[in-house]
LUMVO-35940 format. One record per atom (N, C-alpha, C): residue in three letters; x, y, z. Coordinates in steps of 0.001 Angstrom, whole numbers, plus 524288, in hexadecimal, padded with zeros to 5 digits. Layout:
N
AlaXYZ
...
// end
This chain:
269
Met8028B7FB54800E8
Met7FF39800A98008C
Met80395804E97FF45
Thr80163807F17FBC4
Thr8049A80C617FBA9
Thr802FC8107580066
Ile806E1815BB7FFEC
Ile805628190980511
Ile8042081DF780122
Pro7FF988202E8005B
Pro7FC508237E7FC79
Pro7FF37829987FD7B
Glu8008682D6B7FA3C
Glu801FA833267FC8D
Glu7FF73835D17FFDE
Asp7FFE08355F802DC
Asp7FEF783A1E80608
Asp7FEB483F8280508
Ile7FA8584321802F2
Ile7FB79846D4801D0
Ile7FD7F84A448074C
Ala7F96684A0180A9C
Ala7FA5584EAC80F61
Ala7FF6E84C518128C
Leu803CE84765811C1
Leu8096F845A1811F3
Leu80C458490B80EC9
Thr80A8C84A568092C
Thr80DE584E13806CD
Thr80EBA850FD806B8
Gln80AD8852C280862
Gln80B098588A80A03
Gln80CF285ADC81013
Glu80B8E856FE8138E
Glu80EA68573581712
Glu81467857FB8179E
Val817F585305815C2
Val81D3B85086815D4
Val81EE48564381283
Thr81C36857E380D56
Thr81D7285D3F80A36
Thr81E8A861BA80D79
Asn8216686388810BA
Asn822858671B81380
Asn8257C86BAB81224
Trp8238D86FF080F3B
Trp826658719880B40
Trp82749876558113D
Arg8251D877F9814F0
Arg8278E87AD281A5D
Arg82B618775381974
Ala82D2E8741381E20
Ala831BA8719181EE6
Ala836078717C8196E
Arg8349486F2181600
Arg83858871518122F
Arg83B8E876C5811C0
Leu836E787AE580FDA
Leu838FA8804E81191
Leu83CA087EDB813CE
Thr83A8F87E6081874
Thr83E9F880A381DFE
Thr843EC87DF481F34
Ala844328799881CFA
Ala8484A875CA81D07
Ala84B0F87937817C7
Val8495D879D28133E
Val84E3887CAA80EE1
Val84E9C882078134A
Val84C5E885C78135B
Val84CE788BFC816DF
Val8512D888E381B2C
Thr85087886CB81E0F
Thr85590884898223E
Thr85A2B8831881ED6
Ala85A2E87EDC81C04
Ala85DE987F0B81A9A
Ala862798849F81663
Ala85DC08879D813B2
Ala8611C88B5D811F3
Ala8639E88F15814D3
Ala85F2088FCD8192C
Ala86172893F981D8D
Ala868088910D81D34
Gly867BE88BDE81EDE
Gly86C5A88A1C8214A
Gly86EF788AF681DEA
Leu86FA788ABD819E3
Leu8743088B8881602
Leu87492892AF81462
Leu871958967181475
Leu8723389B0D81469
Leu8768B89BAC818E5
Ile873FA89BA381D94
Ile876D089B51821BB
Ile87CA98995E82246
Ala87B788948582113
Ala883C18932681D75
Ala885128976D81A83
Gly884DE896FF81561
Gly8859389C7D8127E
Gly886D389E058141B
Asn884438A3A981911
Asn885ED8A6F081AC8
Asn8891C8A73F81D80
Ser88B458A0E982111
Ser88EF58A18C82535
Ser893AE8A151823D2
Ala895728A43881E6E
Ala899A68A46381ECC
Ala89DB68AB4D81EAB
Gln898A08AE3C82098
Gln8979B8B46282087
Gln898688B4C3826F4
Ile898E68AFE6827F3
Ile89A2D8B21B82FAB
Ile89FA48B23083044
Gln8A0358B5B0834C9
Gln8A7978B64183588
Gln8A7EB8B2E883AB1
Thr8A48D8B2E983BCF
Thr8A5088AFA3842E9
Thr8A41A8A8BB84190
Glu8A8608A7F184276
Glu8A9468A23284255
Glu8A54389DC28454C
Trp8A51F89ECD849FB
Trp89FF289B0984C14
Trp89A1089BDD84C89
Ile8999E8A12F84880
Ile894D28A34F84821
Ile8942389F8484398
Gln897498A04583CF7
Gln8987C89EB78395B
Gln895EE898D083AC1
Val89A6E8962483D5A
Val89899890E783CC2
Val893B188F7D84180
Ser893608914F84542
Ser88C138923B846E2
Ser8888B89212840B0
Val888A48953F83E91
Val8845589651839CF
Val886A389305837DC
Leu88A5188F91834C8
Leu888B288CBB83298
Leu887668864D833DB
Ala8886B885A48386E
Ala885028832C83A5B
Ala87F2F8817B83B00
Leu87E718881883BB4
Leu878BB885E483C53
Leu876CC88598834D0
Ala8781C8895A832E3
Ala878AD88A4582DC3
Ala8777E8824882A64
Thr87B4087E2E82F82
Thr87BA18798882C6F
Thr8780C877FB82F0B
Thr8770687910833CC
Thr871B18754483481
Thr86DE88765983310
Leu86C1787D1382F27
Leu8676987E5482F2C
Leu8668B87A7A82870
Val86A9E87A2C82618
Val86B3E8773582256
Val869E1870D882174
Ser86C6686FB782608
Ser86A66869258270E
Ser865E386882827E3
Val8627C86C6082D04
Val85CFD869BC82DA7
Val859B086B9182A49
Gly85C6B871CB826AC
Gly85863872EC820FB
Gly8572F86E5D81D67
Ser85CDC86B0481BF1
Ser85DAC8668F81881
Ser859B48615381A06
Leu859468613D81F2E
Leu8588185B2082173
Leu853F185AF782173
Ser8523885FB88235A
Ser84C2A862B182369
Ser8474D860CA81E50
Leu84A608635A81AF9
Leu847E58638181603
Leu8496085CF181289
Leu84ECA85A7C813B9
Leu84F03855AA810EA
Leu8486E8524081549
Phe84911852AF81A06
Phe845EC84F4F81CAE
Phe83EE4851DF8190A
Asp83F4D85603818CB
Asp83A188567F81603
Asp837B88554A8121A
Ile83DDF8547D80EC8
Ile83B79852FD8083E
Ile83C5184CD780A04
Ala83DBF84A3980B07
Ala8416A846DE80ADC
Ala83E4D840EB80DE8
Leu83CE88434881376
Leu83C8A8402481875
Leu835EA83F4681B0C
Arg834E2846AD81A7E
Arg8304A8451781DAE
Arg82B4C8449881942
Arg82ABD8437081505
Arg825D083FD68136E
Arg825D1838DF814B9
Ser82D39835F581514
Ser82BA38323781765
Ser82BCD8323D81C71
Leu82CFE8372181EC1
Leu82C7E834F6825A7
Leu8247C8359A8276A
Tyr82235837A182434
Tyr81F7E839A882553
Tyr819FC8345682327
Arg81BD48328281F70
Arg8197B82D0B81CAF
Arg81A5A828D782132
Glu81ED78284D82370
Glu82040823AF826B3
Glu81B29826F082C4E
Val81C4482A5A82E4D
Val8185B82CF6830B6
Val8138382AD283079
Ile8113A82D2982B62
Ile80E3582AC382B2D
Ile80B7C824B9829CF
Lys80E358233D82851
Lys80DEC81BF382848
Lys80B2A819F082DD3
Ile8104181C128324A
Ile80EDA81B8B83646
Ile80AEA81A6283A4C
Val808838214883733
Val8054082273839BC
Val8003481FE0839F6
Gly7FEDC81D34832F5
Gly7FBED819BC830A9
Gly7FBC6814748340A
Ile800D481397833F3
Ile7FFE380C8683514
Ile7FD4A80F0183AE9
Gln80056812F683EB1
Gln7FD2E8139884672
Gln7F78F813B884543
Arg7F7878156A8427F
Arg7F08F816BA83FCB
Arg7EE60811FB840B4
Ser7F1BC80F2483AFB
Ser7ED398087B83ABE
Ser7ED838044B83E19
Val7F13B806CE84153
Val7F1F3802AE84555
Val7EEAB804CF84939
Met7EC8B809C084B04
Met7E92280B4384F34
Met7E44480A7884D4F
Asp7E33480A7184890
Asp7DC7A80868845A1
Asp7DC4A80341846C9
Gly7DF728008F84676
Gly7DFCD7FA2A84685
Gly7E1717F8D084CB5
Gln7E1297FD1C84F42
Gln7E0FB7FB2185459
Gln7E47E7F7D5854E0
Leu7E8637F784854E1
Leu7ED537F34385564
Leu7F0777F6878590D
Val7F0917F4FF85D8C
Val7F58C7F7C6860A8
Val7FA787F541862DD
Ala7F9F77F02A86184
Ala7FECD7EC68861E1
Ala7FF1F7E82685E5B
Ile8043A7E59085CC6
Ile806087DFC5859D2
Ile80A0E7DE2785C80
Gly80A977DB9185BBF
Gly80DFE7D89C85E56
Gly80E2D7D0D485F92
Lys812CA7CEAF86267
Lys813FE7C9AB86468
Lys80E2D7CA1986726
Tyr80C8C7C49A86784
Tyr806BC7C31286B56
Tyr80B4B7C53C871C3
Arg80D837C37987102
Arg812017C1EA87688
Arg811A87C90187890
Thr810717CDE58754B
Thr812BB7D1CA8783E
Thr80C087D486877F6
Val8085C7D1F887AC7
Val804977D2BB87754
Val8023C7D66987FEF
Lys800927D9C2881E0
Lys800B57D97888656
Lys7FB627D8C7888E4
Trp7F9267D5FB88833
Trp7F2887D23088A4B
Trp7F3B37D52988F04
Asn7F5227D7B289556
Asn7F32C7D7E58971F
Asn7F1A27DED8895D8
Glu7F46B7E2568936E
Glu7F31A7E74B89243
Glu7EE427E54289024
Ile7EBD47E1D788B2B
Ile7E8307E15588930
Ile7E27B7DFD188AAB
Leu7E31E7DAD788E94
Leu7E1A17D7ED89147
Leu7DE317DD41898BE
Ser7E1DD7DE9D89AC6
Ser7E03C7E09089D53
Ser7DC347E4D489F26
Asn7D9277E62E8A27F
Asn7D4867E8648A3D0
Asn7D1387E9BD89D8F
Lys7CE657E34089CCE
Lys7CCBE7E34489688
Lys7C7267E15F89992
Ser7C3287E1C4896AF
Ser7BEBF7DF98897D7
Ser7BC9C7DC2E892F7
His7BDC57DC0788D5F
His7BB207D89A88B8A
His7C0B67D4F988765
Tyr7C1077D0878896C
Tyr7C4C17CE9B885B4
Tyr7C2D17C99988367
Arg7C5B97C8D787E42
Arg7C3457C36787A8F
Arg7C9507C37E8777C
Ala7C9CB7BDEA87980
Ala7CF147BAFF8774C
Ala7CDBF7B689873C2
Leu7CDAC7B6FE86FAA
Leu7D0577B09F86B48
Leu7D6247B06386A4D
Leu7D6947AB4C86D00
Leu7DB767AAF487019
Leu7DD217A40F86CF7
Leu7E1057A40286A29
Leu7E0B779EF786620
Leu7E57679BFC86A71
Glu7E84179F9386DF0
Glu7EC3679CBD871AB
Glu7EA3F79E3587852
Pro7E71879C988777C
Pro7E35079F4F87EBE
Pro7E57E79EA188346
Val7E8F879B78884A1
Val7ED56799218866F
Val7F20579BC088B26
Pro7F36D79EC088803
Pro7F6757A25188893
Pro7F5D37A87B889EF
Trp7F1097A881888F5
Trp7EE187ADBA887A8
Trp7EC2A7AE2B88D37
Val7E80B7AA2D88D6B
Val7E3B77ABA78928B
Val7E7C87AA95896DE
Ala7ED437A5B589872
Ala7F05D7A78289AFF
Ala7F4227AB8A89C4E
Gly7F3577B14C89A93
Gly7F6007B3CA8987B
Gly7F31E7B73C89B51
Asn7EF4D7B79489970
Asn7EAA47BC42899AD
Asn7E5A97BAF889BA7
Phe7E47B7B64189C42
Phe7DEA97B75889DE7
Phe7DDE07B8978A3AC
His7E17E7B9AC8A72C
His7E1A07BC948AB7F
His7E2837C1288AC46
Ile7E2BB7C4988A5B0
Ile7E1AF7C9908A831
Ile7DA3B7CABD8A409
Leu7DA3D7C7888A345
Leu7D55B7C8AB8A303
Leu7D15E7C7E18A72D
Leu7D22D7C41F8A970
Leu7CF707C3238AD27
Leu7D0D27C8358B396
Asp7D56B7CAF88B2DD
Asp7D5C67CF0D8B49F
Asp7D2E97D3C08B33D
Ser7D10C7D4468AEA7
Ser7CF437D7D18AC29
Ser7C8337D5CA8AF30
Ala7C7127D2848AF79
Ala7C0797CFEE8B115
Ala7C1CB7D2658B78D
Arg7C6757D2C38BB60
Arg7C32C7D35D8C03C
Arg7C3497D9508C139
Gln7C5877DCC58BCE4
Gln7C4537E2688BD10
Gln7BF077E2098B985
Arg7BD667E1498B6E4
Arg7B75B7E2418B1CA
Arg7B65B7DE668AFBE
Pro7B2247DDAE8AF67
Pro7AF007DB318ABD7
Pro7B0AA7DA088A6D0
Val7B20A7D4C08A4D4
Val7B4517D42F8A05D
Val7B2647CE5589E07
Ser7B3037CF20897D0
Ser7B1337CBD7895BD
Ser7B5C47C714891CE
Ile7B62E7C2F2891E3
Ile7BCE97C12B89245
Ile7B9E77BA7088DA5
Glu7BA9F7BAE08873B
Glu7B8B67B88F88579
Glu7BE697B68688259
Phe7BF8D7B0C588323
Phe7C39A7AD9E8802C
Phe7C11F7A9BD87CAC
Met7C4487A98587931
Met7C22F7A7A087210
Met7C8397A3D887397
Phe7C6F079E8287186
Phe7CBDF7984B87296
Phe7CA3E7976E86EA1
Pro7CEEE794E486ADD
Pro7CDA9790D78674F
Pro7C9F178B558687D
Asp7C7577896986671
Asp7C4697841C86812
Asp7C89777FD4866B6
Ile7C8C377DF786C16
Ile7CBD07793286A57
Ile7CA4A77526868A3
Glu7C4A27751F867BA
Glu7C32D771328644E
Glu7C0C8772C485E55
Ala7C34E777BE85D02
Ala7C34C7764285762
Ala7C7BD774F185438
Pro7C5BF7747484F7E
Pro7C87D7705284B76
Pro7CC3C774E0849FD
Tyr7CCEA778BF84B55
Tyr7D34C77D4E84AEB
Tyr7D59A77D0084FF8
Ile7D43A77B9E854FB
Ile7D834779C08587D
Ile7DDD2778E685712
Ser7DF5A774498537B
Ser7E382771FB8536E
Ser7E69B7758C85075
Asp7E536778A684C59
Asp7E76477BD284856
Asp7E8B7781E984A8D
Leu7E67C782DD84F34
Leu7E71478767850AF
Leu7EC19785EA85489
Ala7EA9D780EE858DF
Ala7EEB777FFD85C07
Ala7F4C277F7B859A0
Glu7F4D277EEB853B4
Glu7FA4D77DB1850EB
Glu7F99578155851A0
Ser7F863785AB84D54
Ser7FAD7789FB84D4D
Ser7FC5478E3585248
Leu7FA6978D5E8577A
Leu7FD5078FB085CF0
Leu8028D78C2B85DDB
Gly802677873D85AF7
Gly805FE784BB85DBC
Gly806ED780E58624A
Phe801587800B86456
Phe7FF9B77C6486632
Phe7FEBC7754886590
Asp7FD847717F868BB
Asp7FC3776F88868F1
Asp7F66776EF88667A
Glu7F27C76BD7863D0
Glu7ECB076CAB86515
Glu7EB7776B2D86B6F
Met7EBD0767E086D22
Met7E8E97652A8723B
Met7EC6D76A3187589
Thr7F17876BC987573
Thr7F2F976F8B878A4
Thr7F0A8775AC8799A
Tyr7EED7775C187371
Tyr7EB2177C5087401
Tyr7E71377B4B874A8
Lys7E449775EB87399
Lys7DEF1777168777F
Lys7DE5B7767087DE6
Ala7E0AB7733687E13
Ala7E28077110884A0
Ala7E2D8778A1886DC
Ala7E71B77A30884E2
Ala7E94578074885B0
Ala7E385783AB88640
Ile7E0BD78332881CC
Ile7DBA478566881D0
Ile7D6F2786588857C
Asp7D6AE78095886E9
Asp7D3D577E8688B5B
Asp7D3DE7807388FBC
Gly7D95B77F3C891D0
Gly7DBEC781AD89617
Gly7DC577868889614
Cys7DAB778A8E892C3
Cys7DAEF79019892DD
Cys7D58F790B6892D6
Val7D35C78C7C89118
Val7CC287910C89496
Val7CC2578EBC89875
Ala7CDCD78A8F89B1A
Ala7CD6F788EE8A054
Ala7CFE778C828A46D
Gln7D360790078A27A
Gln7D730790A28A5A5
Gln7D447796458A7FA
Ile7D10B799018A1E6
Ile7CE9179CE48A1C2
Ile7C7D379D148A41B
Glu7C700798988A5A2
Glu7C2C1796158A83B
Glu7C39A797098ACA0
Lys7C964795E08AE6A
Lys7CAB2795558B524
Lys7CC9279A248B614
Met7CE3279D678B4D6
Met7D01E7A0FC8B598
Met7CB527A63A8B7EF
Trp7C7797A5688B4B6
Trp7C2C67A9698B35C
Trp7BF1E7A6C68B7A7
Ser7BFAC7A22E8B7FF
Ser7BBCA7A0598BC4D
Ser7BDAF7A2088C246
Ala7C3677A1EE8C348
Ala7C4377A2E58C83A
Ala7C4DB7A88A8C805
Gln7C4E57ACAE8C64E
Gln7C52A7B2B78C646
Gln7BED17B27E8C82F
Lys7BB5C7B03D8C3A4
Lys7B6727B2098C460
Lys7B3667AF028CA2A
Glu7B4C17A9CE8C95F
Glu7B5977A7638D072
Glu7B6B27AC178D603
Glu7BAA27B02F8D48C
Glu7BD967B1B78D90C
Glu7B8427B88A8D8B5
Gly7B4C07B8828D56F
Gly7B4697BD7F8D3D5
Gly7B6DE7C1108D225
Ala7B9F97C10C8CFF8
Ala7BF017C4D28CDE4
Ala7BB7D7C7888C84A
Ile7B9C97C48D8C71D
Ile7B87D7C5448C007
Ile7B2397C8C38C1D8
Lys7B1107CE0D8BECB
Lys7AF677D1988BE9D
Lys7AA3E7CEE08BCC4
Glu7A5567D0CF8BDB4
Glu7A08E7CD9A8BC1A
Glu7A07B7D0BA8B8E1
Gly79E017CD0D8B31E
Gly79C847CF448ABB6
Gly7A2A27CCB78A88B
Ser7A6617CAA68ACBC
Ser7A9A37C8AB8A9B7
Ser7A7F17C1E88A760
Arg7AA927C2128A312
Arg7AB927BAB68A06D
Arg7AE6B7BBB189C68
Val7AD007B60389D46
Val7B2F77B2ED8985F
Val7B1C37AEB589660
Ser7B2837AE3289125
Ser7B0127AAF188D94
Ser7B5A07A8DC88B19
Ile7B6127A43E88A59
Ile7B9227A086886F0
Ile7B72D79E20881E0
Lys7B55A79EA187D09
Lys7B3D279E7587998
Lys7B7C5799BC875CC
Ile7B7757960E873B9
Ile7BA077956A8701A
Ile7B8B9793E48697A
Ser7BC1D7953F86647
Ser7BB347961085FCE
Ser7BB057919A85B19
Glu7B6EF791D685AD0
Glu7B60278CB6857CC
Glu7B6D878C2E85322
Arg7BBAA7924B84FD6
Arg7BC607943784B38
Arg7C33F795D984D2E
Arg7C5E37929084B8B
Arg7CD997949C84BA5
Arg7CE26799F484E12
Pro7CE0179C0C8506C
Pro7D07E7A0CC85371
Pro7D7427A35F84E16
Leu7D6B87A80A84D0C
Leu7DB7D7A8E3849A6
Leu7DEA07AA9784A0E
Gln7DD0A7AF3385064
Gln7DF577B046854A1
Gln7E0C67B0F685900
Ser7E26B7B4FA85C12
Ser7E02E7B510861E5
Ser7DEFC7BAE88628B
Leu7DACC7BA7D86344
Leu7D8A07C14E864D3
Leu7D9097C09A86B07
Val7DA597C64186C82
Val7D8077C98C87240
Val7D6617CCE3871A4
Leu7D1C17CD4887474
Leu7CFD87D35587461
Leu7CE507D44187B64
Ser7D0947D89A87B4B
Ser7D0387DA31880BA
Ser7CDDE7E15A88113
Asp7C8B07E013880A7
Asp7C5A47E808880A1
Asp7C7627E86187BF5
Asn7C98F7EC8287A1A
Asn7CB187F09987662
Asn7CE247EE5587342
Ile7D35F7EAAA875AB
Ile7D8257E8428731B
Ile7D7B77E37E870F7
Thr7DB8A7E1E886D96
Thr7D9617DAEC8699E
Thr7DF907DAE78692E
Val7E15C7D654868D5
Val7E57E7D37286869
Val7E6047CEC186455
Leu7E8107CF2286115
Leu7E6067CB9C85C53
Leu7EC8C7C76E85C8D
Val7EBB87C45785C01
Val7F0D67BF1F85C1F
Val7F02B7BD5B85897
Leu7F3E57BBE285643
Leu7F7827B93E85114
Leu7F9167B6D98529D
Thr7F8CB7B03084FDD
Thr7FD507AD30850F3
Thr800637ACE584B36
Gly803D17AB2D84A44
Gly806DD7A9228451B
Gly800CE7A938840B8
Ala803387A8DC83B3F
Ala7FF8E7A7E38372A
Ala7FFA07A4C4835F2
Met803D47A080836AB
Met802B47998783787
Met8032F7974383E0A
Gly800B47998A84081
Gly801B9798428472A
Gly804BD798AD84940
Arg8066B799B184CFF
Arg80A90799F6850D2
Arg8109B7962284D8C
Glu812F9797D984AF8
Glu819F4794BA848A3
Glu81C8E7965F84AFB
Gly823677933A84DA9
Gly825D0795DF84E34
Gly825F379953851DC
Ala8294D79C9B84FFF
Ala828BF7A27885431
Ala823DE7A6D78540A
Asp820607A49585196
Asp81C477A8C4851D4
Asp818BD7A9648559E
His8177B7AD3D85504
His815F47B0CE85B23
His811807B38485A33
Asp80D1C7B41485B7A
Asp808FA7B6E285CC9
Asp8067A7BAD485C5F
Phe8066F7BE2685922
Phe8050C7C318857BB
Phe8002C7C629859CE
Ala800C57CA7485C01
Ala7FCD07CD7985D3B
Ala7FC037D2AB85C19
Tyr7F78E7D27885B1C
Tyr7F4D77D8FD85B2F
Tyr7F10E7D97485DEB
Val7F2977DF1186113
Val7EF187E1088647F
Val7EBFA7E68B86338
Tyr7E7D77E7E0863D6
Tyr7E4437EBB0860D2
Tyr7E1437ECAB86594
Phe7DFA67F1E88655F
Phe7DC6E7F598867D5
Phe7D98E7F80F8665B
Gly7D5047F7A1868F2
Gly7CFF57FBCB86414
Gly7C9FF7F9FF865CD
Asp7C6AA7FE71866AC
Asp7C2047FB0D866EE
Asp7BFD17F88B863E6
Arg7BCE67F52D86881
Arg7B9FB7F15C86510
Arg7B6927F1C885F56
Gln7B4DE7F58885F97
Gln7B09C7F81685B43
Gln7B5947F9748564A
Ser7B8957F9A685752
Ser7BCC27FB7185386
Ser7BF867F73F84F7D
Tyr7C1FC7F81384ABF
Tyr7C5697F485846DB
Tyr7CAEB7F4C784A18
Pro7CEB77F05284A5C
Pro7CCAA7ECD184ADF
Pro7C9137E94585105
Ser7CA177EBD1853A0
Ser7C92E7E8CD85949
Ser7C3AD7E6E085815
Ser7BEB47EA1A852F6
Ser7BC977E73C85457
Ser7BB037E0DB851DC
Trp7BE8B7E03084E39
Trp7BFA37DD0D84B7D
Trp7BF467D83F84ECD
Phe7C3917D95D851AE
Phe7C47C7D49C85565
Phe7C2CE7D34585970
Leu7BDCC7D64D85ACE
Leu7B8A37D56185EEA
Leu7B47A7D24785D0F
Arg7B4337D42285580
Arg7B1447CFA785290
Arg7B2A77CC028532D
Gln7B75F7CAC985394
Gln7BA7C7C3C88534D
Gln7B78A7C2918573A
Met7B7FB7C32985AD9
Met7B8657C1D486125
Met7B2817C165860CC
Glu7AF177C5AF85DE8
Glu7AA9C7C5EF861D6
Glu7A78A7C0B385CDD
Arg7AA8D7BD8885882
Arg7A8F37B99585545
Arg7A8797B3F28589D
Leu7AAFF7B3D585C34
Leu7AC5F7AF0385FAA
Leu7A9C97AEF7861E8
Glu7A7087B42D8630C
Glu7A0537B3C28688E
Glu79F597AE10869C2
Ser79E6E7AC7E8646B
Ser79B677A60986570
Ser79C927A0F8865F3
Ala7A27A7A15D864A9
Ala7A56F79D53865F7
Ala7A3E879B8F86C72
Pro7A44D796CB86BD3
Pro7A1D67924E86E81
Pro7A6A67958787520
Ile7A2357964787A1F
Ile7A5DC7965D87FC8
Ile7A8E7791D4881B2
Lys7AD6D792128818B
Lys7B16078E848857A
Lys7AE8678EDD88B28
Phe7AF0B7958088DEF
Phe7AE79794FD892B6
Phe7AD8579B768924C
Glu7A9C079AE489731
Glu7A6737A09989815
Glu7A48E7A2C489C98
Asn7A75D7A60489F3E
Asn7A6297A6C58A400
Asn7A4187ABED8A45C
Glu7A0F57AF318A7BC
Glu79FC27B2D18AAA5
Glu79F817B55E8AF82
Val7A08D7BADE8AF42
Val79F377B9FD8B431
Val79A1D7BD1A8B5A0
// end
């Protein structure tokens, strides 16, 4: 894609006032240098020549910058601003390796959580306590979506993630039991705010990526194009924006399409 000529940019970078100032400065330096020979006092003559040389240098460099470099510099700045505006419009606030995601900042003190997880065990082990902390402070809604261990796709999904099928199934089952146990323990202690709820649903269709929604923050996690191979690491995109605007609205719709999925566990305070 080529960048069309920008008339406003052309007018801005063709700064005749700056060029005229540069020419006058250089000319003044040359004029002073030419007349310095008439000065009889040596130290004054040296000082005047130094001033003249400075004026010529400044004027010449200013003219060179205005003619040769200003347009290029302005275009680079405009490109940077354009990229930043595009990123802001897309609500993208962070990208990088999955292990760099700051889950504590993303999950703390939120009210609505939805998480579609290809590999739920490490995520739940590392982050479910943060959701419970929120539930102790305010009513929360927590909805998990896990792969269906009885679905035909489970074998291929386990392999793509680098797991033995039976080990993968057992891990998901154990993760469901862990969530139920931790939630029930907090509920029995009366620590969870009234109106809070948690549910675990199973996806009958193969999920393609992990997706975590925490109020107005979205984390999209991608595995390698051919699964986890060699030294490949999961990659994450973090978005921040109103759920009524794109792309945050699109992420929300993806989760809402799973509302009718079978429920594995559900509880409400």
